[in-house]
C-alpha positions in Angstrom: 39.9 -78.7 -14.1 39.5 -81.8 -15.9 41.2 -82.2 -19.5 39.1 -81.6 -22.0 39.5 -82.5 -25.5 39.0 -79.9 -28.3 38.7 -80.4 -32.5 37.7 -77.9 -33.9 37.5 -79.3 -37.3 35.9 -82.2 -36.9 35.3 -84.2 -34.0 33.3 -86.3 -34.4 35.1 -89.2 -36.8 33.8 -90.7 -40.1 31.8 -88.4 -41.3 29.5 -90.8 -43.9 27.1 -91.8 -41.4 25.0 -88.4 -41.6 21.4 -88.8 -42.8 21.8 -85.2 -45.0 18.5 -85.0 -47.0 18.6 -84.6 -50.3 16.6 -81.8 -52.4 13.6 -84.4 -53.4 13.7 -85.4 -50.4 13.0 -81.9 -48.7 10.5 -81.4 -51.4 8.6 -84.4 -50.3 8.3 -83.1 -46.7 6.9 -80.0 -47.8 4.2 -81.8 -50.0 0.9 -81.3 -48.8 -1.2 -84.7 -48.2 -4.2 -85.0 -51.6 -6.9 -83.0 -50.1 -5.1 -82.3 -46.5 -5.8 -78.1 -45.6 -3.4 -75.5 -45.3 -1.1 -76.1 -42.4 -2.5 -73.5 -39.4 0.2 -72.5 -37.4 -2.5 -72.2 -34.6 -5.9 -71.5 -33.9 -6.1 -67.7 -33.9 -7.4 -67.5 -30.2 -5.4 -69.3 -28.7 -3.1 -68.4 -25.6 0.2 -69.5 -28.1 -1.3 -67.0 -30.4 -2.1 -64.7 -27.7 1.7 -64.5 -26.3 3.1 -64.6 -29.6 1.7 -61.8 -30.7 1.9 -59.7 -27.4 5.6 -61.3 -26.3 6.8 -61.7 -30.3 7.3 -57.4 -31.6 9.2 -57.4 -28.1 11.3 -60.3 -28.2 12.2 -58.8 -32.0 12.4 -55.1 -31.0 14.6 -56.5 -28.2 16.8 -58.8 -30.4 16.3 -58.3 -34.3 16.6 -61.5 -34.5 18.3 -62.6 -38.2 16.7 -66.1 -39.6 18.4 -67.8 -41.6 16.7 -71.3 -42.7 13.9 -70.8 -42.2 12.6 -72.6 -45.1 13.8 -75.8 -44.0 11.4 -76.4 -41.2 8.2 -78.4 -42.3 5.4 -76.9 -43.1 3.3 -80.1 -41.9 4.3 -83.9 -39.5 6.6 -84.6 -37.1 10.1 -82.6 -36.4 12.8 -82.0 -34.6 14.5 -79.2 -33.6 17.4 -79.6 -32.1 20.0 -77.1 -31.6 22.4 -75.3 -28.7 21.9 -73.7 -25.8 23.3 -70.8 -24.5 21.1 -69.0 -22.4 17.5 -69.2 -20.9 16.3 -66.8 -23.5 16.6 -69.3 -26.6 13.7 -71.0 -25.4 12.0 -67.6 -26.3 13.8 -66.3 -29.0 13.9 -69.3 -31.5 10.1 -70.4 -31.5 9.2 -66.6 -32.7 11.6 -67.3 -35.9 8.3 -69.9 -37.2 5.2 -69.8 -37.8 4.0 -73.0 -36.6 4.4 -73.8 -32.9 7.3 -75.1 -30.7 7.4 -77.8 -27.9 9.8 -78.3 -25.7 10.7 -79.8 -22.3 11.0 -77.9 -19.7 11.6 -77.8 -15.6 8.2 -78.9 -13.5 9.8 -75.8 -11.0 8.1 -73.0 -13.7 4.6 -74.1 -13.2 4.1 -75.3 -9.7 4.8 -72.1 -7.7 1.8 -70.7 -5.4 -0.3 -68.0 -5.6 -1.4 -65.2 -8.4 2.6 -65.3 -9.0 3.0 -69.0 -9.9 -0.6 -69.1 -11.1 0.8 -66.5 -13.9 4.2 -68.7 -14.6 2.6 -71.6 -14.8 0.2 -69.8 -17.8 2.9 -68.3 -19.4 5.5 -71.0 -19.4 2.7 -73.4 -20.9 1.3 -70.9 -23.6 4.9 -70.2 -25.2 4.5 -74.2 -26.1 6.8 -75.5 -22.9 5.3 -79.2 -21.0 6.3 -79.3 -17.5 8.6 -82.3 -16.8 10.3 -83.3 -13.3 13.6 -84.1 -14.1 15.3 -84.9 -11.5 15.8 -88.5 -10.3 16.3 -92.3 -12.4 13.1 -91.3 -14.4 13.7 -88.1 -15.7 15.4 -88.5 -19.0 12.7 -91.2 -19.5 10.2 -89.4 -19.1 11.0 -86.2 -20.9 12.4 -89.0 -23.8 8.2 -90.1 -23.3 6.9 -86.4 -23.6 9.4 -85.7 -26.8 7.7 -88.9 -28.8 4.1 -88.9 -27.9 4.6 -84.9 -29.4 6.4 -85.9 -32.5 3.8 -88.6 -32.9 0.8 -85.8 -32.9 2.4 -84.7 -36.1 4.1 -81.7 -34.2 7.3 -79.8 -33.0 9.3 -81.0 -30.5 12.5 -79.4 -30.0 15.4 -80.1 -28.1 18.7 -79.5 -26.7 21.7 -82.2 -27.3 23.3 -80.9 -24.7 20.9 -81.4 -21.9 22.0 -78.7 -20.5 23.2 -74.4 -20.9 26.9 -74.5 -22.0 28.9 -73.4 -19.3 31.7 -71.3 -21.5 29.5 -70.6 -25.3 31.4 -73.8 -26.7 29.4 -76.4 -27.9 29.5 -80.4 -25.9 29.0 -83.7 -26.7 25.4 -84.4 -27.4 23.1 -86.8 -25.5 21.7 -89.2 -27.7 18.3 -88.8 -26.9 17.7 -87.5 -30.4 19.2 -89.8 -31.8 16.3 -92.2 -29.6 13.4 -89.7 -31.0 14.3 -89.5 -34.4 15.0 -93.5 -34.6 11.7 -94.2 -32.6 9.2 -91.8 -35.0 11.0 -91.5 -37.8 10.4 -87.9 -37.4 13.3 -85.6 -39.2 15.5 -83.3 -37.6 15.9 -80.0 -38.4 19.2 -78.4 -36.9 19.7 -75.0 -35.5 22.4 -72.8 -33.9 21.2 -69.5 -32.5 24.2 -66.9 -32.1 24.5 -64.0 -29.7 22.4 -64.9 -26.6 24.9 -65.4 -24.6 26.3 -61.7 -25.4 22.5 -60.8 -24.4 22.1 -62.8 -21.7 25.4 -64.1 -19.7 25.6 -66.1 -17.1 24.9 -64.9 -14.0 22.8 -61.3 -15.3 19.7 -60.9 -14.9 17.2 -59.0 -17.9 19.4 -59.0 -20.8 19.9 -56.7 -22.5 19.2 -55.5 -26.0 21.8 -57.4 -28.4 21.3 -58.5 -32.5 21.2 -62.3 -32.7 20.7 -64.7 -35.0 18.5 -67.9 -35.3 20.5 -70.1 -38.2 17.9 -73.0 -38.9 20.2 -76.2 -41.0 18.8 -78.8 -43.7 17.1 -81.7 -42.2 18.3 -85.1 -41.8 17.1 -88.1 -41.6 18.1 -91.8 -40.3 15.8 -93.8 -41.7 19.1 -96.3 -42.6 18.8 -96.8 -39.2 15.1 -97.6 -38.3 14.6 -100.5 -35.9 17.9 -100.1 -34.3 17.6 -97.2 -31.3 18.3 -99.7 -28.3 22.5 -100.1 -30.3 24.4 -97.7 -28.5 27.0 -97.2 -31.4 24.2 -96.6 -33.7 22.8 -93.7 -30.8 26.4 -91.7 -30.7 27.0 -92.0 -34.7 23.3 -90.1 -35.1 23.8 -87.7 -32.0 27.3 -86.9 -32.8 26.2 -86.5 -36.9 23.3 -83.8 -35.1 26.3 -82.0 -32.9 27.9 -81.6 -36.5 25.3 -79.9 -37.6 24.6 -77.5 -34.7 29.0 -77.2 -34.9 28.6 -75.5 -38.5 25.5 -73.9 -38.0 27.1 -72.1 -34.6 30.3 -71.9 -35.8 31.1 -72.6 -31.9 34.5 -74.6 -31.0 33.3 -78.2 -29.3 34.3 -79.8 -26.7 34.4 -83.8 -26.2 33.2 -84.1 -22.9 29.1 -83.7 -21.3 28.6 -80.1 -20.2 27.6 -81.3 -17.1 30.6 -82.9 -16.3 32.4 -79.6 -17.2 30.2 -77.8 -14.5 31.2 -80.6 -12.1 35.1 -79.5 -12.7 35.0 -75.2 -13.1 
């Protein structure tokens, strides 16, 4: 077992690199442009609306999600949601807590199945906002990053798990810098979030989840305009990423481990 360094107080160095927005900035984020139409979460008969109307009540009945801070997610414009990742159902529960549709990256194997079952899975996963990307090989990370950038440039919400994979033991692991690259390339604010309790509903290795109340907590938007044009500076990328992870840790209450989750899984 590889040695890990844990600091549950403040593991990310200097706290002044955080770009937490002021109340004034939050008002600007939610302000509509003159003459702009009121935001519509989705078209009434869209596939996403149909799935949300049918699956949403089932998920709410099973997990009774307690939602905190949903007002922190801007009603219009590009937004990056960055949070912890405990289990598969995180990507189903968090989006039903918001009015706007959330897009996220998923394994392309979810949509490449054969026969009726494969087509049904593809229809379902793309309907809930999953964008399939082949993440294997050297260009997988680049493809995911460019996909996220496209979603944000279209003024939509893109969700990302900075850890890059599910936590192997319920702790919060070091974030990868893709979230920093996205916010610096697009100027989109980062809204940190935490999903709490899904690991009890669906423990590692378990099949169908069991009914357990979960909590979804959204923090205040973070903006990093001070670092504009510095998306290739690795020190800036690390500082921004650590700032986001510090907020995720605060929201989730998880213990922090200063190593990548993939490395922890390899060492187990």
